[in-house]
PDB file with one MODEL, atoms N, CA, C and O in Angstrom:
MODEL        1
ATOM      1  N   MET A   1     -72.633 -12.911  -9.588  1.00  0.00           N
ATOM      2  CA  MET A   1     -73.321 -12.903 -10.855  1.00  0.00           C
ATOM      3  C   MET A   1     -72.689 -11.825 -11.734  1.00  0.00           C
ATOM      4  O   MET A   1     -72.303 -10.765 -11.242  1.00  0.00           O
ATOM      5  N   ALA A   2     -72.587 -12.094 -13.015  1.00  0.00           N
ATOM      6  CA  ALA A   2     -71.959 -11.182 -13.959  1.00  0.00           C
ATOM      7  C   ALA A   2     -72.864  -9.995 -14.273  1.00  0.00           C
ATOM      8  O   ALA A   2     -74.090 -10.109 -14.274  1.00  0.00           O
ATOM      9  N   ILE A   3     -72.238  -8.863 -14.537  1.00  0.00           N
ATOM     10  CA  ILE A   3     -72.957  -7.667 -14.958  1.00  0.00           C
ATOM     11  C   ILE A   3     -73.187  -7.772 -16.465  1.00  0.00           C
ATOM     12  O   ILE A   3     -72.279  -8.120 -17.220  1.00  0.00           O
ATOM     13  N   VAL A   4     -74.413  -7.465 -16.892  1.00  0.00           N
ATOM     14  CA  VAL A   4     -74.810  -7.625 -18.283  1.00  0.00           C
ATOM     15  C   VAL A   4     -75.336  -6.300 -18.823  1.00  0.00           C
ATOM     16  O   VAL A   4     -76.121  -5.619 -18.163  1.00  0.00           O
ATOM     17  N   ASN A   5     -74.896  -5.939 -20.035  1.00  0.00           N
ATOM     18  CA  ASN A   5     -75.498  -4.808 -20.727  1.00  0.00           C
ATOM     19  C   ASN A   5     -76.795  -5.299 -21.347  1.00  0.00           C
ATOM     20  O   ASN A   5     -76.784  -6.050 -22.322  1.00  0.00           O
ATOM     21  N   VAL A   6     -77.900  -4.875 -20.782  1.00  0.00           N
ATOM     22  CA  VAL A   6     -79.212  -5.326 -21.234  1.00  0.00           C
ATOM     23  C   VAL A   6     -79.614  -4.586 -22.505  1.00  0.00           C
ATOM     24  O   VAL A   6     -80.153  -5.186 -23.435  1.00  0.00           O
ATOM     25  N   ALA A   7     -79.354  -3.295 -22.542  1.00  0.00           N
ATOM     26  CA  ALA A   7     -79.656  -2.471 -23.711  1.00  0.00           C
ATOM     27  C   ALA A   7     -78.659  -1.328 -23.759  1.00  0.00           C
ATOM     28  O   ALA A   7     -78.416  -0.658 -22.755  1.00  0.00           O
ATOM     29  N   ALA A   8     -78.089  -1.113 -24.922  1.00  0.00           N
ATOM     30  CA  ALA A   8     -77.160  -0.001 -25.091  1.00  0.00           C
ATOM     31  C   ALA A   8     -77.433   0.651 -26.434  1.00  0.00           C
ATOM     32  O   ALA A   8     -77.088   0.119 -27.489  1.00  0.00           O
ATOM     33  N   ARG A   9     -78.052   1.800 -26.371  1.00  0.00           N
ATOM     34  CA  ARG A   9     -78.330   2.597 -27.564  1.00  0.00           C
ATOM     35  C   ARG A   9     -77.923   4.037 -27.272  1.00  0.00           C
ATOM     36  O   ARG A   9     -78.758   4.940 -27.213  1.00  0.00           O
ATOM     37  N   PRO A  10     -76.603   4.227 -27.091  1.00  0.00           N
ATOM     38  CA  PRO A  10     -76.135   5.576 -26.774  1.00  0.00           C
ATOM     39  C   PRO A  10     -76.558   6.557 -27.846  1.00  0.00           C
ATOM     40  O   PRO A  10     -76.551   6.183 -29.019  1.00  0.00           O
ATOM     41  N   PRO A  11     -76.912   7.740 -27.537  1.00  0.00           N
ATOM     42  CA  PRO A  11     -76.972   8.301 -26.185  1.00  0.00           C
ATOM     43  C   PRO A  11     -78.373   8.251 -25.590  1.00  0.00           C
ATOM     44  O   PRO A  11     -78.676   9.016 -24.675  1.00  0.00           O
ATOM     45  N   PHE A  12     -79.230   7.369 -26.089  1.00  0.00           N
ATOM     46  CA  PHE A  12     -80.635   7.389 -25.693  1.00  0.00           C
ATOM     47  C   PHE A  12     -81.023   6.406 -24.591  1.00  0.00           C
ATOM     48  O   PHE A  12     -81.943   6.683 -23.822  1.00  0.00           O
ATOM     49  N   LEU A  13     -80.342   5.267 -24.499  1.00  0.00           N
ATOM     50  CA  LEU A  13     -80.761   4.227 -23.569  1.00  0.00           C
ATOM     51  C   LEU A  13     -79.565   3.395 -23.132  1.00  0.00           C
ATOM     52  O   LEU A  13     -78.765   2.949 -23.955  1.00  0.00           O
ATOM     53  N   LEU A  14     -79.456   3.194 -21.818  1.00  0.00           N
ATOM     54  CA  LEU A  14     -78.430   2.318 -21.268  1.00  0.00           C
ATOM     55  C   LEU A  14     -79.050   1.569 -20.095  1.00  0.00           C
ATOM     56  O   LEU A  14     -79.604   2.181 -19.182  1.00  0.00           O
ATOM     57  N   ALA A  15     -78.957   0.252 -20.124  1.00  0.00           N
ATOM     58  CA  ALA A  15     -79.501  -0.576 -19.041  1.00  0.00           C
ATOM     59  C   ALA A  15     -78.472  -1.637 -18.686  1.00  0.00           C
ATOM     60  O   ALA A  15     -77.995  -2.368 -19.555  1.00  0.00           O
ATOM     61  N   VAL A  16     -78.132  -1.717 -17.398  1.00  0.00           N
ATOM     62  CA  VAL A  16     -77.126  -2.658 -16.919  1.00  0.00           C
ATOM     63  C   VAL A  16     -77.693  -3.389 -15.711  1.00  0.00           C
ATOM     64  O   VAL A  16     -78.200  -2.767 -14.778  1.00  0.00           O
ATOM     65  N   GLY A  17     -77.601  -4.729 -15.738  1.00  0.00           N
ATOM     66  CA  GLY A  17     -78.132  -5.515 -14.636  1.00  0.00           C
ATOM     67  C   GLY A  17     -77.234  -6.677 -14.281  1.00  0.00           C
ATOM     68  O   GLY A  17     -76.310  -7.023 -15.017  1.00  0.00           O
ATOM     69  N   ASP A  18     -77.525  -7.275 -13.132  1.00  0.00           N
ATOM     70  CA  ASP A  18     -76.746  -8.435 -12.684  1.00  0.00           C
ATOM     71  C   ASP A  18     -77.643  -9.597 -12.252  1.00  0.00           C
ATOM     72  O   ASP A  18     -77.185 -10.521 -11.580  1.00  0.00           O
ATOM     73  N   GLY A  19     -78.908  -9.548 -12.634  1.00  0.00           N
ATOM     74  CA  GLY A  19     -79.846 -10.597 -12.253  1.00  0.00           C
ATOM     75  C   GLY A  19     -80.532 -10.341 -10.926  1.00  0.00           C
ATOM     76  O   GLY A  19     -81.564 -10.943 -10.631  1.00  0.00           O
ATOM     77  N   ILE A  20     -79.967  -9.452 -10.126  1.00  0.00           N
ATOM     78  CA  ILE A  20     -80.543  -9.079  -8.831  1.00  0.00           C
ATOM     79  C   ILE A  20     -81.079  -7.658  -8.879  1.00  0.00           C
ATOM     80  O   ILE A  20     -82.107  -7.344  -8.280  1.00  0.00           O
ATOM     81  N   GLN A  21     -80.366  -6.810  -9.602  1.00  0.00           N
ATOM     82  CA  GLN A  21     -80.815  -5.434  -9.763  1.00  0.00           C
ATOM     83  C   GLN A  21     -80.514  -4.952 -11.175  1.00  0.00           C
ATOM     84  O   GLN A  21     -79.703  -5.544 -11.888  1.00  0.00           O
ATOM     85  N   LEU A  22     -81.174  -3.874 -11.568  1.00  0.00           N
ATOM     86  CA  LEU A  22     -81.051  -3.315 -12.908  1.00  0.00           C
ATOM     87  C   LEU A  22     -81.116  -1.800 -12.805  1.00  0.00           C
ATOM     88  O   LEU A  22     -81.989  -1.257 -12.128  1.00  0.00           O
ATOM     89  N   SER A  23     -80.198  -1.118 -13.474  1.00  0.00           N
ATOM     90  CA  SER A  23     -80.208   0.341 -13.557  1.00  0.00           C
ATOM     91  C   SER A  23     -80.457   0.723 -15.006  1.00  0.00           C
ATOM     92  O   SER A  23     -79.793   0.228 -15.917  1.00  0.00           O
ATOM     93  N   VAL A  24     -81.425   1.613 -15.208  1.00  0.00           N
ATOM     94  CA  VAL A  24     -81.798   2.031 -16.555  1.00  0.00           C
ATOM     95  C   VAL A  24     -81.711   3.551 -16.650  1.00  0.00           C
ATOM     96  O   VAL A  24     -82.282   4.264 -15.824  1.00  0.00           O
ATOM     97  N   SER A  25     -80.996   4.040 -17.656  1.00  0.00           N
ATOM     98  CA  SER A  25     -80.963   5.460 -17.991  1.00  0.00           C
ATOM     99  C   SER A  25     -81.610   5.586 -19.358  1.00  0.00           C
ATOM    100  O   SER A  25     -81.114   5.038 -20.343  1.00  0.00           O
ATOM    101  N   ARG A  26     -82.729   6.317 -19.412  1.00  0.00           N
ATOM    102  CA  ARG A  26     -83.508   6.411 -20.655  1.00  0.00           C
ATOM    103  C   ARG A  26     -83.821   7.855 -20.976  1.00  0.00           C
ATOM    104  O   ARG A  26     -84.418   8.568 -20.169  1.00  0.00           O
ATOM    105  N   SER A  27     -83.411   8.287 -22.171  1.00  0.00           N
ATOM    106  CA  SER A  27     -83.806   9.595 -22.644  1.00  0.00           C
ATOM    107  C   SER A  27     -85.315   9.602 -22.801  1.00  0.00           C
ATOM    108  O   SER A  27     -85.898   8.597 -23.207  1.00  0.00           O
ATOM    109  N   LEU A  28     -85.954  10.718 -22.487  1.00  0.00           N
ATOM    110  CA  LEU A  28     -87.408  10.783 -22.611  1.00  0.00           C
ATOM    111  C   LEU A  28     -87.880  10.773 -24.057  1.00  0.00           C
ATOM    112  O   LEU A  28     -89.082  10.698 -24.312  1.00  0.00           O
ATOM    113  N   VAL A  29     -86.941  10.849 -25.019  1.00  0.00           N
ATOM    114  CA  VAL A  29     -87.334  10.697 -26.421  1.00  0.00           C
ATOM    115  C   VAL A  29     -87.540   9.220 -26.765  1.00  0.00           C
ATOM    116  O   VAL A  29     -88.068   8.908 -27.832  1.00  0.00           O
ATOM    117  N   VAL A  30     -87.130   8.305 -25.875  1.00  0.00           N
ATOM    118  CA  VAL A  30     -87.325   6.867 -26.068  1.00  0.00           C
ATOM    119  C   VAL A  30     -88.560   6.434 -25.283  1.00  0.00           C
ATOM    120  O   VAL A  30     -88.610   6.579 -24.062  1.00  0.00           O
ATOM    121  N   SER A  31     -89.534   5.913 -25.978  1.00  0.00           N
ATOM    122  CA  SER A  31     -90.749   5.424 -25.335  1.00  0.00           C
ATOM    123  C   SER A  31     -90.501   4.047 -24.731  1.00  0.00           C
ATOM    124  O   SER A  31     -89.738   3.252 -25.279  1.00  0.00           O
ATOM    125  N   THR A  32     -91.144   3.768 -23.607  1.00  0.00           N
ATOM    126  CA  THR A  32     -91.045   2.427 -23.024  1.00  0.00           C
ATOM    127  C   THR A  32     -91.800   1.404 -23.872  1.00  0.00           C
ATOM    128  O   THR A  32     -91.698   0.202 -23.625  1.00  0.00           O
ATOM    129  N   ASP A  33     -92.553   1.869 -24.865  1.00  0.00           N
ATOM    130  CA  ASP A  33     -93.245   0.979 -25.788  1.00  0.00           C
ATOM    131  C   ASP A  33     -92.446   0.743 -27.070  1.00  0.00           C
ATOM    132  O   ASP A  33     -92.888  -0.002 -27.945  1.00  0.00           O
ATOM    133  N   SER A  34     -91.275   1.370 -27.185  1.00  0.00           N
ATOM    134  CA  SER A  34     -90.485   1.237 -28.406  1.00  0.00           C
ATOM    135  C   SER A  34     -89.798  -0.121 -28.485  1.00  0.00           C
ATOM    136  O   SER A  34     -89.593  -0.788 -27.471  1.00  0.00           O
ATOM    137  N   GLU A  35     -89.451  -0.512 -29.689  1.00  0.00           N
ATOM    138  CA  GLU A  35     -88.770  -1.782 -29.928  1.00  0.00           C
ATOM    139  C   GLU A  35     -87.417  -1.820 -29.211  1.00  0.00           C
ATOM    140  O   GLU A  35     -87.007  -2.872 -28.722  1.00  0.00           O
ATOM    141  N   GLY A  36     -86.731  -0.693 -29.146  1.00  0.00           N
ATOM    142  CA  GLY A  36     -85.429  -0.634 -28.487  1.00  0.00           C
ATOM    143  C   GLY A  36     -85.486  -0.851 -26.989  1.00  0.00           C
ATOM    144  O   GLY A  36     -84.493  -1.253 -26.382  1.00  0.00           O
ATOM    145  N   TYR A  37     -86.642  -0.588 -26.382  1.00  0.00           N
ATOM    146  CA  TYR A  37     -86.801  -0.753 -24.939  1.00  0.00           C
ATOM    147  C   TYR A  37     -87.230  -2.180 -24.574  1.00  0.00           C
ATOM    148  O   TYR A  37     -87.188  -2.564 -23.405  1.00  0.00           O
ATOM    149  N   GLN A  38     -87.639  -2.957 -25.574  1.00  0.00           N
ATOM    150  CA  GLN A  38     -88.164  -4.306 -25.316  1.00  0.00           C
ATOM    151  C   GLN A  38     -87.184  -5.198 -24.543  1.00  0.00           C
ATOM    152  O   GLN A  38     -87.624  -5.926 -23.653  1.00  0.00           O
ATOM    153  N   PRO A  39     -85.860  -5.177 -24.842  1.00  0.00           N
ATOM    154  CA  PRO A  39     -84.941  -6.012 -24.052  1.00  0.00           C
ATOM    155  C   PRO A  39     -84.959  -5.671 -22.554  1.00  0.00           C
ATOM    156  O   PRO A  39     -84.757  -6.547 -21.713  1.00  0.00           O
ATOM    157  N   VAL A  40     -85.198  -4.411 -22.230  1.00  0.00           N
ATOM    158  CA  VAL A  40     -85.281  -3.999 -20.825  1.00  0.00           C
ATOM    159  C   VAL A  40     -86.526  -4.611 -20.188  1.00  0.00           C
ATOM    160  O   VAL A  40     -86.457  -5.166 -19.092  1.00  0.00           O
ATOM    161  N   LYS A  41     -87.647  -4.511 -20.868  1.00  0.00           N
ATOM    162  CA  LYS A  41     -88.889  -5.083 -20.351  1.00  0.00           C
ATOM    163  C   LYS A  41     -88.775  -6.593 -20.190  1.00  0.00           C
ATOM    164  O   LYS A  41     -89.263  -7.160 -19.213  1.00  0.00           O
ATOM    165  N   ASP A  42     -88.127  -7.239 -21.157  1.00  0.00           N
ATOM    166  CA  ASP A  42     -87.938  -8.688 -21.084  1.00  0.00           C
ATOM    167  C   ASP A  42     -87.073  -9.069 -19.881  1.00  0.00           C
ATOM    168  O   ASP A  42     -87.384 -10.021 -19.166  1.00  0.00           O
ATOM    169  N   TYR A  43     -85.991  -8.324 -19.661  1.00  0.00           N
ATOM    170  CA  TYR A  43     -85.076  -8.603 -18.553  1.00  0.00           C
ATOM    171  C   TYR A  43     -85.797  -8.464 -17.209  1.00  0.00           C
ATOM    172  O   TYR A  43     -85.644  -9.305 -16.323  1.00  0.00           O
ATOM    173  N   ILE A  44     -86.577  -7.403 -17.071  1.00  0.00           N
ATOM    174  CA  ILE A  44     -87.345  -7.175 -15.841  1.00  0.00           C
ATOM    175  C   ILE A  44     -88.300  -8.337 -15.599  1.00  0.00           C
ATOM    176  O   ILE A  44     -88.402  -8.845 -14.482  1.00  0.00           O
ATOM    177  N   SER A  45     -88.993  -8.751 -16.643  1.00  0.00           N
ATOM    178  CA  SER A  45     -89.959  -9.845 -16.531  1.00  0.00           C
ATOM    179  C   SER A  45     -89.271 -11.177 -16.231  1.00  0.00           C
ATOM    180  O   SER A  45     -89.705 -11.914 -15.345  1.00  0.00           O
ATOM    181  N   GLU A  46     -88.207 -11.486 -16.962  1.00  0.00           N
ATOM    182  CA  GLU A  46     -87.503 -12.760 -16.794  1.00  0.00           C
ATOM    183  C   GLU A  46     -86.925 -12.930 -15.393  1.00  0.00           C
ATOM    184  O   GLU A  46     -86.834 -14.050 -14.889  1.00  0.00           O
ATOM    185  N   HIS A  47     -86.534 -11.819 -14.762  1.00  0.00           N
ATOM    186  CA  HIS A  47     -85.923 -11.887 -13.438  1.00  0.00           C
ATOM    187  C   HIS A  47     -86.905 -11.553 -12.313  1.00  0.00           C
ATOM    188  O   HIS A  47     -86.521 -11.542 -11.143  1.00  0.00           O
ATOM    189  N   GLY A  48     -88.172 -11.279 -12.655  1.00  0.00           N
ATOM    190  CA  GLY A  48     -89.188 -10.993 -11.648  1.00  0.00           C
ATOM    191  C   GLY A  48     -88.891  -9.741 -10.843  1.00  0.00           C
ATOM    192  O   GLY A  48     -89.137  -9.697  -9.637  1.00  0.00           O
ATOM    193  N   MET A  49     -88.362  -8.728 -11.507  1.00  0.00           N
ATOM    194  CA  MET A  49     -87.957  -7.500 -10.813  1.00  0.00           C
ATOM    195  C   MET A  49     -89.126  -6.553 -10.586  1.00  0.00           C
ATOM    196  O   MET A  49     -90.130  -6.582 -11.299  1.00  0.00           O
ATOM    197  N   VAL A  50     -88.962  -5.714  -9.570  1.00  0.00           N
ATOM    198  CA  VAL A  50     -89.935  -4.667  -9.255  1.00  0.00           C
ATOM    199  C   VAL A  50     -89.213  -3.325  -9.247  1.00  0.00           C
ATOM    200  O   VAL A  50     -88.007  -3.257  -9.014  1.00  0.00           O
ATOM    201  N   LEU A  51     -89.958  -2.271  -9.503  1.00  0.00           N
ATOM    202  CA  LEU A  51     -89.388  -0.926  -9.494  1.00  0.00           C
ATOM    203  C   LEU A  51     -89.046  -0.522  -8.067  1.00  0.00           C
ATOM    204  O   LEU A  51     -89.880  -0.625  -7.167  1.00  0.00           O
ATOM    205  N   VAL A  52     -87.824  -0.065  -7.868  1.00  0.00           N
ATOM    206  CA  VAL A  52     -87.374   0.386  -6.552  1.00  0.00           C
ATOM    207  C   VAL A  52     -87.472   1.904  -6.463  1.00  0.00           C
ATOM    208  O   VAL A  52     -87.973   2.442  -5.476  1.00  0.00           O
ATOM    209  N   ALA A  53     -86.996   2.587  -7.489  1.00  0.00           N
ATOM    210  CA  ALA A  53     -87.017   4.051  -7.492  1.00  0.00           C
ATOM    211  C   ALA A  53     -86.877   4.554  -8.919  1.00  0.00           C
ATOM    212  O   ALA A  53     -86.297   3.886  -9.775  1.00  0.00           O
ATOM    213  N   THR A  54     -87.409   5.725  -9.159  1.00  0.00           N
ATOM    214  CA  THR A  54     -87.238   6.381 -10.455  1.00  0.00           C
ATOM    215  C   THR A  54     -87.176   7.882 -10.233  1.00  0.00           C
ATOM    216  O   THR A  54     -87.851   8.427  -9.360  1.00  0.00           O
ATOM    217  N   GLU A  55     -86.361   8.534 -11.032  1.00  0.00           N
ATOM    218  CA  GLU A  55     -86.226   9.988 -10.951  1.00  0.00           C
ATOM    219  C   GLU A  55     -85.924  10.522 -12.342  1.00  0.00           C
ATOM    220  O   GLU A  55     -85.320   9.835 -13.166  1.00  0.00           O
ATOM    221  N   THR A  56     -86.349  11.750 -12.595  1.00  0.00           N
ATOM    222  CA  THR A  56     -86.138  12.390 -13.879  1.00  0.00           C
ATOM    223  C   THR A  56     -85.382  13.685 -13.651  1.00  0.00           C
ATOM    224  O   THR A  56     -85.641  14.420 -12.698  1.00  0.00           O
ATOM    225  N   GLY A  57     -84.436  13.949 -14.553  1.00  0.00           N
ATOM    226  CA  GLY A  57     -83.667  15.177 -14.432  1.00  0.00           C
ATOM    227  C   GLY A  57     -82.950  15.500 -15.726  1.00  0.00           C
ATOM    228  O   GLY A  57     -82.982  14.722 -16.679  1.00  0.00           O
ATOM    229  N   PRO A  58     -82.302  16.657 -15.753  1.00  0.00           N
ATOM    230  CA  PRO A  58     -81.595  17.075 -16.959  1.00  0.00           C
ATOM    231  C   PRO A  58     -80.319  16.252 -17.176  1.00  0.00           C
ATOM    232  O   PRO A  58     -79.650  15.845 -16.226  1.00  0.00           O
ATOM    233  N   GLU A  59     -80.007  16.024 -18.440  1.00  0.00           N
ATOM    234  CA  GLU A  59     -78.780  15.295 -18.797  1.00  0.00           C
ATOM    235  C   GLU A  59     -78.396  15.719 -20.206  1.00  0.00           C
ATOM    236  O   GLU A  59     -79.119  15.431 -21.160  1.00  0.00           O
ATOM    237  N   GLU A  60     -77.283  16.391 -20.343  1.00  0.00           N
ATOM    238  CA  GLU A  60     -76.865  16.906 -21.650  1.00  0.00           C
ATOM    239  C   GLU A  60     -76.688  15.807 -22.682  1.00  0.00           C
ATOM    240  O   GLU A  60     -77.090  15.979 -23.833  1.00  0.00           O
ATOM    241  N   GLY A  61     -76.101  14.691 -22.304  1.00  0.00           N
ATOM    242  CA  GLY A  61     -75.824  13.624 -23.245  1.00  0.00           C
ATOM    243  C   GLY A  61     -77.036  12.836 -23.689  1.00  0.00           C
ATOM    244  O   GLY A  61     -76.939  12.013 -24.599  1.00  0.00           O
ATOM    245  N   MET A  62     -78.191  13.076 -23.053  1.00  0.00           N
ATOM    246  CA  MET A  62     -79.403  12.325 -23.387  1.00  0.00           C
ATOM    247  C   MET A  62     -80.476  13.227 -23.985  1.00  0.00           C
ATOM    248  O   MET A  62     -81.668  12.952 -23.846  1.00  0.00           O
ATOM    249  N   TYR A  63     -80.070  14.275 -24.634  1.00  0.00           N
ATOM    250  CA  TYR A  63     -80.989  15.189 -25.310  1.00  0.00           C
ATOM    251  C   TYR A  63     -82.029  15.792 -24.376  1.00  0.00           C
ATOM    252  O   TYR A  63     -83.230  15.732 -24.643  1.00  0.00           O
ATOM    253  N   GLY A  64     -81.566  16.361 -23.303  1.00  0.00           N
ATOM    254  CA  GLY A  64     -82.457  17.091 -22.409  1.00  0.00           C
ATOM    255  C   GLY A  64     -82.756  16.381 -21.117  1.00  0.00           C
ATOM    256  O   GLY A  64     -82.008  16.522 -20.150  1.00  0.00           O
ATOM    257  N   GLN A  65     -83.831  15.621 -21.074  1.00  0.00           N
ATOM    258  CA  GLN A  65     -84.275  14.959 -19.856  1.00  0.00           C
ATOM    259  C   GLN A  65     -83.966  13.457 -19.900  1.00  0.00           C
ATOM    260  O   GLN A  65     -84.065  12.811 -20.943  1.00  0.00           O
ATOM    261  N   VAL A  66     -83.593  12.934 -18.747  1.00  0.00           N
ATOM    262  CA  VAL A  66     -83.326  11.506 -18.639  1.00  0.00           C
ATOM    263  C   VAL A  66     -84.086  10.952 -17.443  1.00  0.00           C
ATOM    264  O   VAL A  66     -84.214  11.610 -16.411  1.00  0.00           O
ATOM    265  N   GLU A  67     -84.585   9.740 -17.600  1.00  0.00           N
ATOM    266  CA  GLU A  67     -85.232   9.045 -16.494  1.00  0.00           C
ATOM    267  C   GLU A  67     -84.281   7.955 -16.015  1.00  0.00           C
ATOM    268  O   GLU A  67     -83.853   7.103 -16.794  1.00  0.00           O
ATOM    269  N   GLN A  68     -83.959   7.992 -14.741  1.00  0.00           N
ATOM    270  CA  GLN A  68     -83.135   6.972 -14.105  1.00  0.00           C
ATOM    271  C   GLN A  68     -84.075   6.069 -13.318  1.00  0.00           C
ATOM    272  O   GLN A  68     -84.762   6.527 -12.405  1.00  0.00           O
ATOM    273  N   SER A  69     -84.104   4.785 -13.670  1.00  0.00           N
ATOM    274  CA  SER A  69     -84.964   3.829 -12.970  1.00  0.00           C
ATOM    275  C   SER A  69     -84.107   2.701 -12.409  1.00  0.00           C
ATOM    276  O   SER A  69     -83.153   2.246 -13.040  1.00  0.00           O
ATOM    277  N   HIS A  70     -84.466   2.270 -11.226  1.00  0.00           N
ATOM    278  CA  HIS A  70     -83.734   1.200 -10.560  1.00  0.00           C
ATOM    279  C   HIS A  70     -84.726   0.096 -10.198  1.00  0.00           C
ATOM    280  O   HIS A  70     -85.748   0.341  -9.556  1.00  0.00           O
ATOM    281  N   TYR A  71     -84.403  -1.114 -10.620  1.00  0.00           N
ATOM    282  CA  TYR A  71     -85.236  -2.285 -10.379  1.00  0.00           C
ATOM    283  C   TYR A  71     -84.441  -3.302  -9.572  1.00  0.00           C
ATOM    284  O   TYR A  71     -83.210  -3.310  -9.605  1.00  0.00           O
ATOM    285  N   ALA A  72     -85.146  -4.151  -8.855  1.00  0.00           N
ATOM    286  CA  ALA A  72     -84.490  -5.218  -8.086  1.00  0.00           C
ATOM    287  C   ALA A  72     -85.471  -6.368  -7.916  1.00  0.00           C
ATOM    288  O   ALA A  72     -86.682  -6.199  -8.060  1.00  0.00           O
ATOM    289  N   ILE A  73     -84.926  -7.545  -7.606  1.00  0.00           N
ATOM    290  CA  ILE A  73     -85.800  -8.650  -7.262  1.00  0.00           C
ATOM    291  C   ILE A  73     -86.449  -8.311  -5.915  1.00  0.00           C
ATOM    292  O   ILE A  73     -85.859  -7.560  -5.139  1.00  0.00           O
ATOM    293  N   PRO A  74     -87.622  -8.828  -5.616  1.00  0.00           N
ATOM    294  CA  PRO A  74     -88.326  -8.451  -4.385  1.00  0.00           C
ATOM    295  C   PRO A  74     -87.508  -8.630  -3.111  1.00  0.00           C
ATOM    296  O   PRO A  74     -87.574  -7.775  -2.228  1.00  0.00           O
ATOM    297  N   ASP A  75     -86.735  -9.717  -2.984  1.00  0.00           N
ATOM    298  CA  ASP A  75     -85.929  -9.913  -1.771  1.00  0.00           C
ATOM    299  C   ASP A  75     -84.898  -8.804  -1.595  1.00  0.00           C
ATOM    300  O   ASP A  75     -84.675  -8.334  -0.479  1.00  0.00           O
ATOM    301  N   ALA A  76     -84.271  -8.387  -2.688  1.00  0.00           N
ATOM    302  CA  ALA A  76     -83.277  -7.312  -2.614  1.00  0.00           C
ATOM    303  C   ALA A  76     -83.959  -5.993  -2.266  1.00  0.00           C
ATOM    304  O   ALA A  76     -83.404  -5.184  -1.523  1.00  0.00           O
ATOM    305  N   ARG A  77     -85.155  -5.775  -2.796  1.00  0.00           N
ATOM    306  CA  ARG A  77     -85.893  -4.541  -2.481  1.00  0.00           C
ATOM    307  C   ARG A  77     -86.208  -4.494  -0.990  1.00  0.00           C
ATOM    308  O   ARG A  77     -86.080  -3.447  -0.356  1.00  0.00           O
ATOM    309  N   GLN A  78     -86.620  -5.630  -0.433  1.00  0.00           N
ATOM    310  CA  GLN A  78     -86.907  -5.697   0.997  1.00  0.00           C
ATOM    311  C   GLN A  78     -85.671  -5.350   1.835  1.00  0.00           C
ATOM    312  O   GLN A  78     -85.767  -4.621   2.823  1.00  0.00           O
ATOM    313  N   LEU A  79     -84.516  -5.877   1.430  1.00  0.00           N
ATOM    314  CA  LEU A  79     -83.286  -5.568   2.158  1.00  0.00           C
ATOM    315  C   LEU A  79     -82.955  -4.083   2.104  1.00  0.00           C
ATOM    316  O   LEU A  79     -82.511  -3.504   3.095  1.00  0.00           O
ATOM    317  N   LEU A  80     -83.171  -3.470   0.945  1.00  0.00           N
ATOM    318  CA  LEU A  80     -82.918  -2.036   0.818  1.00  0.00           C
ATOM    319  C   LEU A  80     -83.855  -1.249   1.734  1.00  0.00           C
ATOM    320  O   LEU A  80     -83.444  -0.271   2.358  1.00  0.00           O
ATOM    321  N   MET A  81     -85.099  -1.675   1.812  1.00  0.00           N
ATOM    322  CA  MET A  81     -86.069  -0.989   2.687  1.00  0.00           C
ATOM    323  C   MET A  81     -85.679  -1.157   4.152  1.00  0.00           C
ATOM    324  O   MET A  81     -85.770  -0.207   4.930  1.00  0.00           O
ATOM    325  N   MET A  82     -85.246  -2.358   4.533  1.00  0.00           N
ATOM    326  CA  MET A  82     -84.865  -2.593   5.921  1.00  0.00           C
ATOM    327  C   MET A  82     -83.626  -1.790   6.311  1.00  0.00           C
ATOM    328  O   MET A  82     -83.483  -1.379   7.462  1.00  0.00           O
ATOM    329  N   ASP A  83     -82.727  -1.566   5.340  1.00  0.00           N
ATOM    330  CA  ASP A  83     -81.522  -0.794   5.602  1.00  0.00           C
ATOM    331  C   ASP A  83     -81.768   0.708   5.528  1.00  0.00           C
ATOM    332  O   ASP A  83     -80.855   1.501   5.756  1.00  0.00           O
ATOM    333  N   GLY A  84     -82.998   1.097   5.211  1.00  0.00           N
ATOM    334  CA  GLY A  84     -83.331   2.514   5.130  1.00  0.00           C
ATOM    335  C   GLY A  84     -82.787   3.186   3.882  1.00  0.00           C
ATOM    336  O   GLY A  84     -82.628   4.406   3.866  1.00  0.00           O
ATOM    337  N   LYS A  85     -82.498   2.424   2.841  1.00  0.00           N
ATOM    338  CA  LYS A  85     -81.942   2.986   1.625  1.00  0.00           C
ATOM    339  C   LYS A  85     -83.005   3.326   0.595  1.00  0.00           C
ATOM    340  O   LYS A  85     -82.680   3.764  -0.508  1.00  0.00           O
ATOM    341  N   LEU A  86     -84.265   3.129   0.940  1.00  0.00           N
ATOM    342  CA  LEU A  86     -85.351   3.506   0.037  1.00  0.00           C
ATOM    343  C   LEU A  86     -86.115   4.666   0.592  1.00  0.00           C
ATOM    344  O   LEU A  86     -87.072   5.129  -0.030  1.00  0.00           O
TER     345      LEU A  86
ENDMDL
END
């Protein structure tokens, strides 16, 4: 499956997915309720993804704090859990 840029609003938001998993880097100045985040929410919904992990930390290019979130379809999440990667 091809890798798709779901949302790209440098330096505030970057989301890349392949239909099986999605990685999102979001500056905390971007609300998940904002219009710019809507394509990410749509992609998650359209592919039936679930949150696998999320972490927040400092990032100079994202104006201070960035949230890294990783989503996957349920079958892929199960495989990650079985492999001990969660």
